[in-house]
MDTraj code that builds the backbone (N, CA, C; nanometers):
import mdtraj as md
import numpy as np

residues = "UNK UNK UNK UNK UNK UNK UNK UNK UNK UNK UNK UNK UNK UNK UNK UNK UNK UNK UNK UNK UNK UNK UNK UNK UNK UNK UNK UNK UNK UNK UNK UNK UNK UNK UNK UNK UNK UNK UNK UNK UNK UNK UNK UNK UNK UNK UNK UNK UNK UNK UNK UNK UNK UNK UNK UNK UNK UNK UNK UNK UNK UNK UNK UNK UNK UNK UNK UNK UNK UNK UNK UNK UNK UNK UNK UNK UNK UNK UNK UNK UNK UNK UNK UNK UNK UNK UNK UNK UNK UNK UNK UNK UNK UNK UNK UNK UNK UNK UNK UNK UNK UNK UNK UNK UNK UNK UNK UNK UNK UNK UNK UNK UNK UNK UNK UNK UNK UNK UNK UNK".split()
xyz = np.array([
    [22.0926, 10.8274, 8.0909],
    [21.9918, 10.8178, 8.0123],
    [21.9664, 10.6792, 7.9830],
    [21.8384, 10.6533, 7.9986],
    [21.7814, 10.4882, 7.9928],
    [21.8311, 10.4169, 7.8620],
    [21.8387, 10.3150, 7.8723],
    [21.8596, 10.2209, 7.7481],
    [21.7429, 10.2357, 7.6515],
    [21.7600, 10.2661, 7.5446],
    [21.6628, 10.2442, 7.4264],
    [21.6134, 10.1001, 7.4049],
    [21.4765, 10.0953, 7.3935],
    [21.4356, 9.9758, 7.3414],
    [21.3097, 10.0188, 7.2513],
    [21.2826, 9.8850, 7.1854],
    [21.1821, 9.9164, 7.0758],
    [21.0406, 10.0029, 7.1269],
    [21.0011, 9.9711, 7.2349],
    [20.8759, 10.0509, 7.2799],
    [20.9144, 10.2266, 7.2850],
    [21.0478, 10.2524, 7.3498],
    [21.0555, 10.3541, 7.3507],
    [21.0638, 10.4627, 7.2040],
    [21.1129, 10.3822, 7.1050],
    [21.1248, 10.4311, 6.9804],
    [20.9660, 10.4339, 6.9251],
    [20.8965, 10.3370, 6.9464],
    [20.7429, 10.3514, 6.8983],
    [20.6643, 10.4358, 6.9676],
    [20.7360, 10.4935, 7.0988],
    [20.6444, 10.6047, 7.1592],
    [20.6861, 10.7485, 7.0761],
    [20.7948, 10.7394, 7.0348],
    [20.8209, 10.8234, 6.9553],
    [20.7382, 10.8702, 6.8321],
    [20.7411, 10.7564, 6.7617],
    [20.6613, 10.7286, 6.6311],
    [20.4860, 10.7560, 6.6728],
    [20.4748, 10.7145, 6.7744],
    [20.3062, 10.7617, 6.8057],
    [20.2927, 10.8815, 6.8201],
    [20.3855, 10.9786, 6.9010],
    [20.3655, 11.1077, 6.9099],
    [20.3684, 11.1839, 6.7740],
    [20.4367, 11.1147, 6.7078],
    [20.4521, 11.1983, 6.5453],
    [20.3123, 11.1396, 6.4763],
    [20.2383, 11.0247, 6.5118],
    [20.1237, 11.0084, 6.4748],
    [20.0185, 11.0871, 6.5342],
    [20.0323, 11.1133, 6.6658],
    [19.9447, 11.2349, 6.7202],
    [19.9514, 11.3552, 6.6747],
    [20.0651, 11.3824, 6.6405],
    [20.0868, 11.5174, 6.5655],
    [20.0254, 11.5252, 6.4211],
    [20.0300, 11.4403, 6.3557],
    [19.9617, 11.4236, 6.2385],
    [19.8102, 11.4260, 6.2352],
    [19.7605, 11.3604, 6.3480],
    [19.5863, 11.3722, 6.3559],
    [19.5549, 11.5119, 6.4280],
    [19.6385, 11.5538, 6.4841],
    [19.6005, 11.6981, 6.5467],
    [19.6003, 11.7938, 6.4327],
    [19.6966, 11.7783, 6.3463],
    [19.7186, 11.8755, 6.2249],
    [19.5923, 11.8582, 6.0843],
    [19.5214, 11.7241, 6.1142],
    [19.4480, 11.7085, 6.0165],
    [19.3004, 11.7674, 6.0626],
    [19.3048, 11.8267, 6.1936],
    [19.1746, 11.8812, 6.2618],
    [19.1760, 12.0358, 6.2329],
    [19.2545, 12.1000, 6.1289],
    [19.2681, 12.2241, 6.1039],
    [19.2649, 12.3066, 6.2211],
    [19.3846, 12.2932, 6.3084],
    [19.4193, 12.3779, 6.4111],
    [19.4792, 12.5294, 6.3710],
    [19.4826, 12.6144, 6.4452],
    [19.5280, 12.7281, 6.4320],
    [19.6775, 12.7482, 6.3598],
    [19.7074, 12.7871, 6.2629],
    [19.8239, 12.7887, 6.1793],
    [19.9372, 12.8276, 6.2528],
    [19.9433, 12.9009, 6.3498],
    [20.0623, 12.9491, 6.4367],
    [20.0929, 12.8604, 6.5136],
    [20.0113, 12.7942, 6.5700],
    [20.0027, 12.6851, 6.6634],
    [20.0487, 12.5722, 6.5882],
    [19.9966, 12.5169, 6.4894],
    [20.0603, 12.4259, 6.3818],
    [20.2131, 12.4545, 6.3598],
    [20.2524, 12.5468, 6.3373],
    [20.3676, 12.5640, 6.3020],
    [20.4772, 12.5773, 6.4089],
    [20.4325, 12.5898, 6.5352],
    [20.5132, 12.5912, 6.6695],
    [20.5441, 12.4348, 6.6881],
    [20.4270, 12.3743, 6.6505],
    [20.4284, 12.2285, 6.6903],
    [20.5302, 12.1370, 6.5796],
    [20.5263, 12.1934, 6.4686],
    [20.6019, 12.1172, 6.3679],
    [20.7417, 12.1667, 6.3542],
    [20.7627, 12.2825, 6.3972],
    [20.8893, 12.3480, 6.3735],
    [21.0270, 12.2584, 6.4513],
    [21.0038, 12.2089, 6.5694],
    [21.1314, 12.1077, 6.6163],
    [21.1382, 12.0046, 6.5295],
    [21.0412, 11.9548, 6.4677],
    [21.0748, 11.8294, 6.3684],
    [21.1638, 11.8755, 6.2539],
    [21.1441, 12.0053, 6.2286],
    [21.2262, 12.0657, 6.1127],
    [21.3686, 12.1251, 6.1312],
    [21.3946, 12.1480, 6.2684],
    [21.5082, 12.2111, 6.3153],
    [21.6368, 12.1974, 6.2215],
    [21.6910, 12.2883, 6.1930],
    [21.8148, 12.2610, 6.0755],
    [21.9200, 12.1558, 6.1459],
    [21.9501, 12.1624, 6.2482],
    [22.0606, 12.0703, 6.3056],
    [22.0090, 11.9560, 6.3905],
    [21.9003, 11.9514, 6.4262],
    [21.8296, 11.8405, 6.5257],
    [21.7015, 11.7815, 6.4785],
    [21.6519, 11.8269, 6.3540],
    [21.5316, 11.8018, 6.3083],
    [21.5226, 11.6305, 6.2744],
    [21.3916, 11.6169, 6.2270],
    [21.3717, 11.4512, 6.1955],
    [21.4818, 11.4296, 6.0878],
    [21.4689, 11.5015, 5.9865],
    [21.5346, 11.4501, 5.8778],
    [21.6904, 11.4137, 5.8890],
    [21.7567, 11.5065, 5.9902],
    [21.8963, 11.5349, 6.0098],
    [21.9002, 11.3926, 6.1206],
    [21.8247, 11.3994, 6.2121],
    [21.8324, 11.2750, 6.2946],
    [21.8014, 11.1388, 6.2006],
    [21.7059, 11.1068, 6.1283],
    [21.6942, 10.9841, 6.0678],
    [21.7979, 10.9753, 5.9846],
    [21.8404, 11.0418, 5.9362],
    [21.9737, 11.0427, 5.8135],
    [22.0860, 10.9934, 5.9056],
    [22.1079, 11.0559, 6.0185],
    [22.1956, 10.9998, 6.1083],
    [22.1800, 10.8499, 6.1555],
    [22.0718, 10.8133, 6.1982],
    [22.0440, 10.7009, 6.2559],
    [22.0485, 10.5828, 6.1254],
    [22.0417, 10.6329, 6.0054],
    [22.0391, 10.5418, 5.9012],
    [22.1752, 10.5076, 5.8631],
    [22.2578, 10.6185, 5.8670],
    [22.4333, 10.5939, 5.8543],
    [22.4673, 10.4989, 5.9401],
    [22.4296, 10.5548, 6.0852],
    [22.4799, 10.4675, 6.1813],
    [22.4188, 10.3077, 6.1902],
    [22.3288, 10.2841, 6.1043],
    [22.2476, 10.1502, 6.1150],
    [22.3663, 10.0632, 6.0014],
    [22.3733, 10.1647, 5.9007],
    [22.4674, 10.0975, 5.7862],
    [22.6012, 10.0460, 5.8400],
    [22.6341, 10.1549, 5.9187],
    [22.7980, 10.1198, 5.9885],
    [22.7798, 9.9732, 6.0684],
    [22.6803, 9.9731, 6.1277],
    [22.6944, 9.8755, 6.2157],
    [22.6436, 9.7245, 6.1654],
    [22.5904, 9.7554, 6.0482],
    [22.5623, 9.6164, 5.9576],
    [22.6774, 9.5894, 5.8779],
    [22.7609, 9.6811, 5.8407],
    [22.8809, 9.6594, 5.7769],
    [22.9727, 9.5924, 5.8677],
    [22.9902, 9.6668, 5.9954],
    [23.1299, 9.5899, 6.0881],
    [23.0304, 9.4775, 6.1264],
    [22.9206, 9.4181, 6.1487],
    [22.8776, 9.2983, 6.1972],
    [22.8315, 9.2197, 6.1278],
    [22.8724, 9.2120, 6.0082],
    [22.8180, 9.1458, 5.8611],
    [22.8295, 8.9761, 5.8886],
    [22.7547, 8.9259, 5.8944],
    [22.7519, 8.7771, 5.9145],
    [22.8788, 8.7127, 5.7855],
    [22.9178, 8.5904, 5.8194],
    [23.0178, 8.5315, 5.7163],
    [22.9376, 8.4391, 5.6379],
    [22.8982, 8.5085, 5.5246],
    [22.8087, 8.4268, 5.4480],
    [22.8524, 8.4587, 5.3070],
    [22.8197, 8.3639, 5.2229],
    [22.8404, 8.4001, 5.0564],
    [22.7697, 8.5105, 5.0211],
    [22.6776, 8.5736, 5.0956],
    [22.5888, 8.6782, 5.0636],
    [22.6358, 8.8163, 5.0906],
    [22.7578, 8.8270, 5.1000],
    [22.8567, 8.9725, 5.1304],
    [22.7983, 9.0571, 5.0261],
    [22.7673, 9.0239, 4.8979],
    [22.7566, 9.1110, 4.8066],
    [22.5918, 9.1718, 4.8389],
    [22.5333, 9.0904, 4.9004],
    [22.3726, 9.1392, 4.9091],
    [22.3678, 9.2165, 5.0306],
    [22.4661, 9.1981, 5.1288],
    [22.4648, 9.2970, 5.2379],
    [22.4941, 9.4518, 5.1923],
    [22.6176, 9.4385, 5.1169],
    [22.6632, 9.5504, 5.0554],
    [22.5586, 9.6077, 4.9961],
    [22.4951, 9.5507, 4.9129],
    [22.3989, 9.6435, 4.8334],
    [22.2762, 9.7311, 4.9453],
    [22.2591, 9.6181, 5.0364],
    [22.1580, 9.6739, 5.1469],
    [22.2157, 9.8013, 5.1957],
    [22.3422, 9.7733, 5.2689],
    [22.4020, 9.8866, 5.3221],
    [22.4150, 10.0056, 5.2340],
    [22.4439, 9.9903, 5.0903],
    [22.4241, 10.1094, 5.0065],
    [22.2937, 10.1615, 5.0216],
    [22.1910, 10.0750, 4.9865],
    [22.0390, 10.1419, 5.0080],
    [22.0315, 10.2645, 5.1668],
    [22.0653, 10.1931, 5.2521],
    [22.0431, 10.2720, 5.3644],
    [22.1115, 10.4120, 5.3534],
    [22.2609, 10.3969, 5.3241],
    [22.3183, 10.5334, 5.2979],
    [22.2645, 10.5891, 5.1952],
    [22.2045, 10.5694, 5.0689],
    [22.1265, 10.6508, 4.9819],
    [21.9879, 10.7067, 5.0498],
    [21.9290, 10.6420, 5.1208],
    [21.8206, 10.6975, 5.2022],
    [21.8678, 10.7773, 5.2942],
    [22.0086, 10.7780, 5.3574],
    [22.0186, 10.8741, 5.4658],
    [22.0376, 11.0051, 5.3589],
    [22.1000, 11.0015, 5.2617],
    [22.1320, 11.1037, 5.1636],
    [22.0149, 11.1876, 5.1342],
    [21.8982, 11.1409, 5.0957],
    [21.7791, 11.1696, 5.0583],
    [21.7276, 11.2411, 5.1868],
    [21.7171, 11.1833, 5.3186],
    [21.6736, 11.2463, 5.4312],
    [21.7536, 11.3809, 5.4495],
    [21.8668, 11.3603, 5.4280],
    [21.9514, 11.4866, 5.4704],
    [21.9261, 11.5951, 5.3502],
    [21.8855, 11.5728, 5.2514],
    [21.8328, 11.6945, 5.1314],
    [21.7406, 11.7569, 5.2083],
    [21.6406, 11.6759, 5.2981],
    [21.5037, 11.7591, 5.3300],
    [21.5173, 11.8382, 5.4650],
    [21.6727, 11.8614, 5.5011],
    [21.6908, 11.9246, 5.6078],
    [21.6618, 12.0992, 5.6067],
    [21.6449, 12.1178, 5.4455],
    [21.6040, 12.2572, 5.4417],
    [21.4791, 12.2996, 5.4686],
    [21.3970, 12.2091, 5.4964],
    [21.2565, 12.2293, 5.5016],
    [21.2172, 12.3117, 5.6354],
    [21.3678, 12.3539, 5.7073],
    [21.3011, 12.4516, 5.7920],
    [21.2721, 12.6019, 5.7676],
    [21.3682, 12.6075, 5.6207],
    [21.3545, 12.7362, 5.5685],
    [21.1771, 12.7655, 5.5262],
    [21.1140, 12.6680, 5.5144],
    [20.9743, 12.6431, 5.4681],
    [20.9098, 12.6919, 5.5872],
    [20.9384, 12.6652, 5.7108],
    [20.8706, 12.6990, 5.8113],
    [20.8828, 12.8151, 5.8683],
    [21.0128, 12.8788, 5.8495],
    [21.0422, 12.9885, 5.8545],
    [20.9745, 13.1096, 5.7809],
    [20.9583, 13.0721, 5.6563],
    [20.8958, 13.1454, 5.5505],
    [20.7449, 13.1481, 5.6012],
    [20.6960, 13.0387, 5.6007],
    [20.5239, 13.0347, 5.6383],
    [20.5015, 13.1050, 5.7801],
    [20.5938, 13.1081, 5.8684],
    [20.5568, 13.1877, 5.9964],
    [20.5795, 13.3286, 5.9693],
    [20.6798, 13.3784, 5.8727],
    [20.7007, 13.5198, 5.8505],
    [20.5374, 13.5676, 5.7980],
    [20.5143, 13.4692, 5.6736],
    [20.3733, 13.5164, 5.6157],
    [20.2644, 13.5061, 5.7345],
    [20.2382, 13.4324, 5.8208],
    [20.1459, 13.4469, 5.9143],
    [20.1373, 13.5699, 6.0090],
    [20.2824, 13.6101, 6.0263],
    [20.2760, 13.7158, 6.1237],
    [20.2607, 13.8320, 6.0502],
    [20.3032, 13.8520, 5.9292],
    [20.2805, 13.9895, 5.8512],
    [20.1199, 13.9620, 5.8098],
    [20.0579, 13.8546, 5.7969],
    [19.9029, 13.8772, 5.7623],
    [19.8114, 13.9031, 5.8968],
    [19.8472, 13.8785, 5.9940],
    [19.7875, 13.9313, 6.1320],
    [19.7310, 14.0828, 6.1068],
    [19.6218, 14.0757, 6.1816],
    [19.5956, 14.2240, 6.1726],
    [19.6783, 14.3405, 6.2630],
    [19.6871, 14.4688, 6.2556],
    [19.7441, 14.5206, 6.3557],
    [19.6886, 14.5644, 6.4649],
    [19.7328, 14.5815, 6.5811],
    [19.6562, 14.6221, 6.7011],
    [19.6617, 14.7644, 6.7201],
    [19.5469, 14.8209, 6.7264],
    [19.5698, 14.9594, 6.7713],
    [19.5829, 14.9965, 6.9479],
    [19.6299, 15.0827, 6.9726],
    [19.6378, 15.1403, 7.1123],
    [19.5102, 15.2168, 7.1522],
    [19.4991, 15.2557, 7.2454],
    [19.3862, 15.3392, 7.3121],
    [19.2707, 15.2907, 7.2262],
    [19.1809, 15.3994, 7.1958],
    [19.0688, 15.3819, 7.1721],
    [18.9951, 15.3567, 7.0409],
    [19.1367, 15.3305, 6.9602],
    [19.0951, 15.2719, 6.8136],
    [19.0998, 15.4095, 6.7030],
    [19.0309, 15.5038, 6.7544],
    [19.0256, 15.6332, 6.6553],
    [19.1436, 15.7083, 6.6419],
    [19.2400, 15.7270, 6.7162],
    [19.3692, 15.7813, 6.7199],
    [19.4958, 15.7060, 6.6398],
    [19.5481, 15.7826, 6.5414],
    [19.6338, 15.7056, 6.5078],
    [19.7946, 15.7558, 6.5264],
])
top = md.Topology()
chain = top.add_chain()
for i, resn in enumerate(residues, 1):
    res = top.add_residue(resn, chain, resSeq=i)
    for name in ("N", "CA", "C"):
        top.add_atom(name, md.element.get_by_symbol(name[0]), res)
traj = md.Trajectory(xyz[None], top)
């Protein structure tokens, strides 16, 4: 795997921005759900990944804290990162919303008839 760079992370956020613009164009709901679904995967979706990244950043900052009299300030900022991580983790259940929306749209699709359409 190539090393991460700010540019590669920026490319990921740019993709998310493109998705948002696409969704604003009123696409077919089934297609929109299919595109958003990976973002809200229960185990690998954006809320889980962002929460993990925030926790890892907090750990890194805590481990490599500068030797300054501002240790208390660093502790407060690390706590803010960890709180934000918990808030993101709470959003992991959004995958259920996608599942429910997919079920609703699947049940509202007209049923197809076989043959000439007059036989049942």
